[in-house]
PyMOL CGO cylinders between C-alpha atoms (Angstrom):
from pymol import cmd
from pymol.cgo import CYLINDER

trace = [
    CYLINDER, -15.61, 10.24, 63.11, -13.68, 8.23, 60.60, 0.3, 1, 1, 1, 1, 1, 1,
    CYLINDER, -13.68, 8.23, 60.60, -10.64, 5.99, 61.07, 0.3, 1, 1, 1, 1, 1, 1,
    CYLINDER, -10.64, 5.99, 61.07, -7.85, 7.14, 58.75, 0.3, 1, 1, 1, 1, 1, 1,
    CYLINDER, -7.85, 7.14, 58.75, -4.44, 5.60, 58.19, 0.3, 1, 1, 1, 1, 1, 1,
    CYLINDER, -4.44, 5.60, 58.19, -1.47, 7.82, 59.00, 0.3, 1, 1, 1, 1, 1, 1,
    CYLINDER, -1.47, 7.82, 59.00, -0.10, 6.96, 55.56, 0.3, 1, 1, 1, 1, 1, 1,
    CYLINDER, -0.10, 6.96, 55.56, -3.05, 8.83, 54.01, 0.3, 1, 1, 1, 1, 1, 1,
    CYLINDER, -3.05, 8.83, 54.01, -2.57, 11.89, 56.21, 0.3, 1, 1, 1, 1, 1, 1,
    CYLINDER, -2.57, 11.89, 56.21, 1.20, 12.36, 55.99, 0.3, 1, 1, 1, 1, 1, 1,
    CYLINDER, 1.20, 12.36, 55.99, 3.22, 13.48, 53.02, 0.3, 1, 1, 1, 1, 1, 1,
    CYLINDER, 3.22, 13.48, 53.02, 6.42, 12.15, 54.60, 0.3, 1, 1, 1, 1, 1, 1,
    CYLINDER, 6.42, 12.15, 54.60, 7.15, 9.46, 57.18, 0.3, 1, 1, 1, 1, 1, 1,
    CYLINDER, 7.15, 9.46, 57.18, 10.86, 8.84, 57.71, 0.3, 1, 1, 1, 1, 1, 1,
    CYLINDER, 10.86, 8.84, 57.71, 13.62, 7.88, 60.09, 0.3, 1, 1, 1, 1, 1, 1,
    CYLINDER, 13.62, 7.88, 60.09, 17.29, 8.76, 59.99, 0.3, 1, 1, 1, 1, 1, 1,
    CYLINDER, 17.29, 8.76, 59.99, 20.49, 8.63, 61.93, 0.3, 1, 1, 1, 1, 1, 1,
    CYLINDER, 20.49, 8.63, 61.93, 20.83, 11.24, 64.67, 0.3, 1, 1, 1, 1, 1, 1,
    CYLINDER, 20.83, 11.24, 64.67, 24.30, 10.40, 65.89, 0.3, 1, 1, 1, 1, 1, 1,
    CYLINDER, 24.30, 10.40, 65.89, 25.95, 7.31, 67.25, 0.3, 1, 1, 1, 1, 1, 1,
    CYLINDER, 25.95, 7.31, 67.25, 23.28, 6.65, 69.88, 0.3, 1, 1, 1, 1, 1, 1,
    CYLINDER, 23.28, 6.65, 69.88, 20.03, 8.03, 68.41, 0.3, 1, 1, 1, 1, 1, 1,
    CYLINDER, 20.03, 8.03, 68.41, 17.53, 7.69, 65.56, 0.3, 1, 1, 1, 1, 1, 1,
    CYLINDER, 17.53, 7.69, 65.56, 15.15, 10.53, 64.75, 0.3, 1, 1, 1, 1, 1, 1,
    CYLINDER, 15.15, 10.53, 64.75, 11.74, 10.27, 63.10, 0.3, 1, 1, 1, 1, 1, 1,
    CYLINDER, 11.74, 10.27, 63.10, 9.57, 12.76, 61.19, 0.3, 1, 1, 1, 1, 1, 1,
    CYLINDER, 9.57, 12.76, 61.19, 5.87, 12.56, 60.38, 0.3, 1, 1, 1, 1, 1, 1,
    CYLINDER, 5.87, 12.56, 60.38, 5.08, 15.53, 58.14, 0.3, 1, 1, 1, 1, 1, 1,
    CYLINDER, 5.08, 15.53, 58.14, 1.41, 16.15, 57.44, 0.3, 1, 1, 1, 1, 1, 1,
    CYLINDER, 1.41, 16.15, 57.44, -0.19, 17.24, 54.17, 0.3, 1, 1, 1, 1, 1, 1,
    CYLINDER, -0.19, 17.24, 54.17, -2.81, 19.49, 55.73, 0.3, 1, 1, 1, 1, 1, 1,
    CYLINDER, -2.81, 19.49, 55.73, -2.50, 22.18, 58.43, 0.3, 1, 1, 1, 1, 1, 1,
    CYLINDER, -2.50, 22.18, 58.43, -6.03, 21.63, 59.85, 0.3, 1, 1, 1, 1, 1, 1,
    CYLINDER, -6.03, 21.63, 59.85, -5.49, 17.88, 60.18, 0.3, 1, 1, 1, 1, 1, 1,
    CYLINDER, -5.49, 17.88, 60.18, -2.11, 18.47, 61.83, 0.3, 1, 1, 1, 1, 1, 1,
    CYLINDER, -2.11, 18.47, 61.83, -3.64, 20.97, 64.27, 0.3, 1, 1, 1, 1, 1, 1,
    CYLINDER, -3.64, 20.97, 64.27, -6.45, 18.56, 65.19, 0.3, 1, 1, 1, 1, 1, 1,
    CYLINDER, -6.45, 18.56, 65.19, -3.95, 15.75, 65.83, 0.3, 1, 1, 1, 1, 1, 1,
    CYLINDER, -3.95, 15.75, 65.83, -1.77, 18.10, 67.88, 0.3, 1, 1, 1, 1, 1, 1,
    CYLINDER, -1.77, 18.10, 67.88, -4.63, 19.59, 69.94, 0.3, 1, 1, 1, 1, 1, 1,
    CYLINDER, -4.63, 19.59, 69.94, -5.98, 16.14, 70.77, 0.3, 1, 1, 1, 1, 1, 1,
    CYLINDER, -5.98, 16.14, 70.77, -2.53, 14.58, 71.24, 0.3, 1, 1, 1, 1, 1, 1,
    CYLINDER, -2.53, 14.58, 71.24, -3.53, 11.68, 69.00, 0.3, 1, 1, 1, 1, 1, 1,
    CYLINDER, -3.53, 11.68, 69.00, 0.14, 10.90, 68.44, 0.3, 1, 1, 1, 1, 1, 1,
    CYLINDER, 0.14, 10.90, 68.44, 2.11, 10.91, 71.67, 0.3, 1, 1, 1, 1, 1, 1,
    CYLINDER, 2.11, 10.91, 71.67, 5.08, 9.31, 73.41, 0.3, 1, 1, 1, 1, 1, 1,
    CYLINDER, 5.08, 9.31, 73.41, 2.94, 6.51, 74.84, 0.3, 1, 1, 1, 1, 1, 1,
    CYLINDER, 2.94, 6.51, 74.84, 1.66, 5.51, 71.38, 0.3, 1, 1, 1, 1, 1, 1,
    CYLINDER, 1.66, 5.51, 71.38, 5.18, 5.53, 69.94, 0.3, 1, 1, 1, 1, 1, 1,
    CYLINDER, 5.18, 5.53, 69.94, 6.54, 3.50, 72.87, 0.3, 1, 1, 1, 1, 1, 1,
    CYLINDER, 6.54, 3.50, 72.87, 3.75, 0.94, 72.44, 0.3, 1, 1, 1, 1, 1, 1,
    CYLINDER, 3.75, 0.94, 72.44, 4.23, 0.61, 68.66, 0.3, 1, 1, 1, 1, 1, 1,
    CYLINDER, 4.23, 0.61, 68.66, 8.00, 0.18, 68.99, 0.3, 1, 1, 1, 1, 1, 1,
    CYLINDER, 8.00, 0.18, 68.99, 7.90, -1.88, 72.20, 0.3, 1, 1, 1, 1, 1, 1,
    CYLINDER, 7.90, -1.88, 72.20, 10.10, 0.66, 73.98, 0.3, 1, 1, 1, 1, 1, 1,
    CYLINDER, 10.10, 0.66, 73.98, 10.16, 1.94, 77.53, 0.3, 1, 1, 1, 1, 1, 1,
    CYLINDER, 10.16, 1.94, 77.53, 9.19, 5.64, 77.59, 0.3, 1, 1, 1, 1, 1, 1,
    CYLINDER, 9.19, 5.64, 77.59, 12.65, 6.67, 78.73, 0.3, 1, 1, 1, 1, 1, 1,
    CYLINDER, 12.65, 6.67, 78.73, 14.13, 5.55, 75.37, 0.3, 1, 1, 1, 1, 1, 1,
    CYLINDER, 14.13, 5.55, 75.37, 12.15, 8.34, 73.68, 0.3, 1, 1, 1, 1, 1, 1,
    CYLINDER, 12.15, 8.34, 73.68, 14.47, 11.25, 74.39, 0.3, 1, 1, 1, 1, 1, 1,
    CYLINDER, 14.47, 11.25, 74.39, 12.61, 13.90, 72.37, 0.3, 1, 1, 1, 1, 1, 1,
    CYLINDER, 12.61, 13.90, 72.37, 8.99, 14.24, 71.27, 0.3, 1, 1, 1, 1, 1, 1,
    CYLINDER, 8.99, 14.24, 71.27, 7.68, 17.49, 69.76, 0.3, 1, 1, 1, 1, 1, 1,
    CYLINDER, 7.68, 17.49, 69.76, 4.97, 18.89, 67.56, 0.3, 1, 1, 1, 1, 1, 1,
    CYLINDER, 4.97, 18.89, 67.56, 6.87, 21.17, 65.17, 0.3, 1, 1, 1, 1, 1, 1,
    CYLINDER, 6.87, 21.17, 65.17, 4.39, 23.73, 63.83, 0.3, 1, 1, 1, 1, 1, 1,
    CYLINDER, 4.39, 23.73, 63.83, 6.47, 25.31, 61.01, 0.3, 1, 1, 1, 1, 1, 1,
    CYLINDER, 6.47, 25.31, 61.01, 6.66, 21.94, 59.23, 0.3, 1, 1, 1, 1, 1, 1,
    CYLINDER, 6.66, 21.94, 59.23, 3.25, 20.53, 60.32, 0.3, 1, 1, 1, 1, 1, 1,
    CYLINDER, 3.25, 20.53, 60.32, 5.27, 17.67, 61.80, 0.3, 1, 1, 1, 1, 1, 1,
    CYLINDER, 5.27, 17.67, 61.80, 5.58, 15.31, 64.71, 0.3, 1, 1, 1, 1, 1, 1,
    CYLINDER, 5.58, 15.31, 64.71, 9.24, 14.70, 65.45, 0.3, 1, 1, 1, 1, 1, 1,
    CYLINDER, 9.24, 14.70, 65.45, 10.69, 12.26, 67.93, 0.3, 1, 1, 1, 1, 1, 1,
    CYLINDER, 10.69, 12.26, 67.93, 14.07, 10.77, 68.72, 0.3, 1, 1, 1, 1, 1, 1,
    CYLINDER, 14.07, 10.77, 68.72, 14.80, 7.42, 70.32, 0.3, 1, 1, 1, 1, 1, 1,
    CYLINDER, 14.80, 7.42, 70.32, 17.95, 6.13, 71.96, 0.3, 1, 1, 1, 1, 1, 1,
    CYLINDER, 17.95, 6.13, 71.96, 19.35, 3.19, 69.99, 0.3, 1, 1, 1, 1, 1, 1,
    CYLINDER, 19.35, 3.19, 69.99, 19.63, -0.18, 71.71, 0.3, 1, 1, 1, 1, 1, 1,
    CYLINDER, 19.63, -0.18, 71.71, 23.20, -0.47, 70.32, 0.3, 1, 1, 1, 1, 1, 1,
    CYLINDER, 23.20, -0.47, 70.32, 25.49, 2.27, 68.98, 0.3, 1, 1, 1, 1, 1, 1,
    CYLINDER, 25.49, 2.27, 68.98, 25.41, 2.82, 65.22, 0.3, 1, 1, 1, 1, 1, 1,
    CYLINDER, 25.41, 2.82, 65.22, 27.85, 0.51, 63.46, 0.3, 1, 1, 1, 1, 1, 1,
    CYLINDER, 27.85, 0.51, 63.46, 28.50, -1.70, 66.47, 0.3, 1, 1, 1, 1, 1, 1,
    CYLINDER, 28.50, -1.70, 66.47, 28.41, -5.52, 66.18, 0.3, 1, 1, 1, 1, 1, 1,
    CYLINDER, 28.41, -5.52, 66.18, 24.82, -6.72, 65.94, 0.3, 1, 1, 1, 1, 1, 1,
    CYLINDER, 24.82, -6.72, 65.94, 23.43, -3.30, 65.04, 0.3, 1, 1, 1, 1, 1, 1,
    CYLINDER, 23.43, -3.30, 65.04, 21.36, -3.69, 61.87, 0.3, 1, 1, 1, 1, 1, 1,
    CYLINDER, 21.36, -3.69, 61.87, 20.68, -0.17, 60.51, 0.3, 1, 1, 1, 1, 1, 1,
    CYLINDER, 20.68, -0.17, 60.51, 23.72, 2.12, 60.63, 0.3, 1, 1, 1, 1, 1, 1,
    CYLINDER, 23.72, 2.12, 60.63, 21.87, 5.04, 59.03, 0.3, 1, 1, 1, 1, 1, 1,
    CYLINDER, 21.87, 5.04, 59.03, 18.61, 4.48, 60.95, 0.3, 1, 1, 1, 1, 1, 1,
    CYLINDER, 18.61, 4.48, 60.95, 16.74, 4.85, 57.66, 0.3, 1, 1, 1, 1, 1, 1,
    CYLINDER, 16.74, 4.85, 57.66, 14.74, 1.62, 57.93, 0.3, 1, 1, 1, 1, 1, 1,
    CYLINDER, 14.74, 1.62, 57.93, 13.07, 2.18, 61.31, 0.3, 1, 1, 1, 1, 1, 1,
    CYLINDER, 13.07, 2.18, 61.31, 9.89, 4.02, 60.23, 0.3, 1, 1, 1, 1, 1, 1,
    CYLINDER, 9.89, 4.02, 60.23, 7.62, 1.17, 58.93, 0.3, 1, 1, 1, 1, 1, 1,
    CYLINDER, 7.62, 1.17, 58.93, 5.94, 0.51, 62.32, 0.3, 1, 1, 1, 1, 1, 1,
    CYLINDER, 5.94, 0.51, 62.32, 4.46, 4.02, 62.00, 0.3, 1, 1, 1, 1, 1, 1,
    CYLINDER, 4.46, 4.02, 62.00, 2.42, 2.71, 59.06, 0.3, 1, 1, 1, 1, 1, 1,
    CYLINDER, 2.42, 2.71, 59.06, 0.32, 0.79, 61.62, 0.3, 1, 1, 1, 1, 1, 1,
    CYLINDER, 0.32, 0.79, 61.62, -1.11, 4.00, 63.07, 0.3, 1, 1, 1, 1, 1, 1,
    CYLINDER, -1.11, 4.00, 63.07, -4.73, 4.83, 62.28, 0.3, 1, 1, 1, 1, 1, 1,
    CYLINDER, -4.73, 4.83, 62.28, -6.43, 7.85, 63.81, 0.3, 1, 1, 1, 1, 1, 1,
    CYLINDER, -6.43, 7.85, 63.81, -10.07, 8.78, 64.41, 0.3, 1, 1, 1, 1, 1, 1,
    CYLINDER, -10.07, 8.78, 64.41, -10.77, 12.15, 62.77, 0.3, 1, 1, 1, 1, 1, 1,
    CYLINDER, -10.77, 12.15, 62.77, -13.99, 14.13, 62.26, 0.3, 1, 1, 1, 1, 1, 1,
    CYLINDER, -13.99, 14.13, 62.26, -15.45, 13.44, 58.84, 0.3, 1, 1, 1, 1, 1, 1,
    CYLINDER, -15.45, 13.44, 58.84, -16.12, 17.12, 58.23, 0.3, 1, 1, 1, 1, 1, 1,
    CYLINDER, -16.12, 17.12, 58.23, -12.41, 17.87, 58.74, 0.3, 1, 1, 1, 1, 1, 1,
    CYLINDER, -12.41, 17.87, 58.74, -11.53, 15.31, 56.09, 0.3, 1, 1, 1, 1, 1, 1,
    CYLINDER, -11.53, 15.31, 56.09, -14.19, 16.42, 53.63, 0.3, 1, 1, 1, 1, 1, 1,
    CYLINDER, -14.19, 16.42, 53.63, -13.34, 20.09, 53.85, 0.3, 1, 1, 1, 1, 1, 1,
    CYLINDER, -13.34, 20.09, 53.85, -9.65, 19.38, 53.29, 0.3, 1, 1, 1, 1, 1, 1,
    CYLINDER, -9.65, 19.38, 53.29, -9.96, 16.65, 50.71, 0.3, 1, 1, 1, 1, 1, 1,
    CYLINDER, -9.96, 16.65, 50.71, -8.66, 13.95, 53.05, 0.3, 1, 1, 1, 1, 1, 1,
    CYLINDER, -8.66, 13.95, 53.05, -9.05, 10.32, 52.09, 0.3, 1, 1, 1, 1, 1, 1,
    CYLINDER, -9.05, 10.32, 52.09, -9.29, 7.12, 54.08, 0.3, 1, 1, 1, 1, 1, 1,
]
cmd.load_cgo(trace, "trace")
């Protein structure tokens, strides 16, 4: 097993506005086999996201593995409505950096056969 940063496994990590009260996130993987391993082992899950963002689980209103895009998608309820006083990211586009902290343990043979890096 090898610890690999999510940044090295994903081709896209982003957040964006999903209406007045929500922000949605996408983690789109480079490799199908890596995505399937992460999905089968639930290496990314609601509990991990809640811990990274310091949120109660009930603020995560959607969490799915989306096979056609090799993606993990989740949506959180904003603490304040978009554009309201004190709200700091109207478009929700600056909320993804905490995902850069994620590192996952993956089998070395999976990474070697697919050209993964650390």
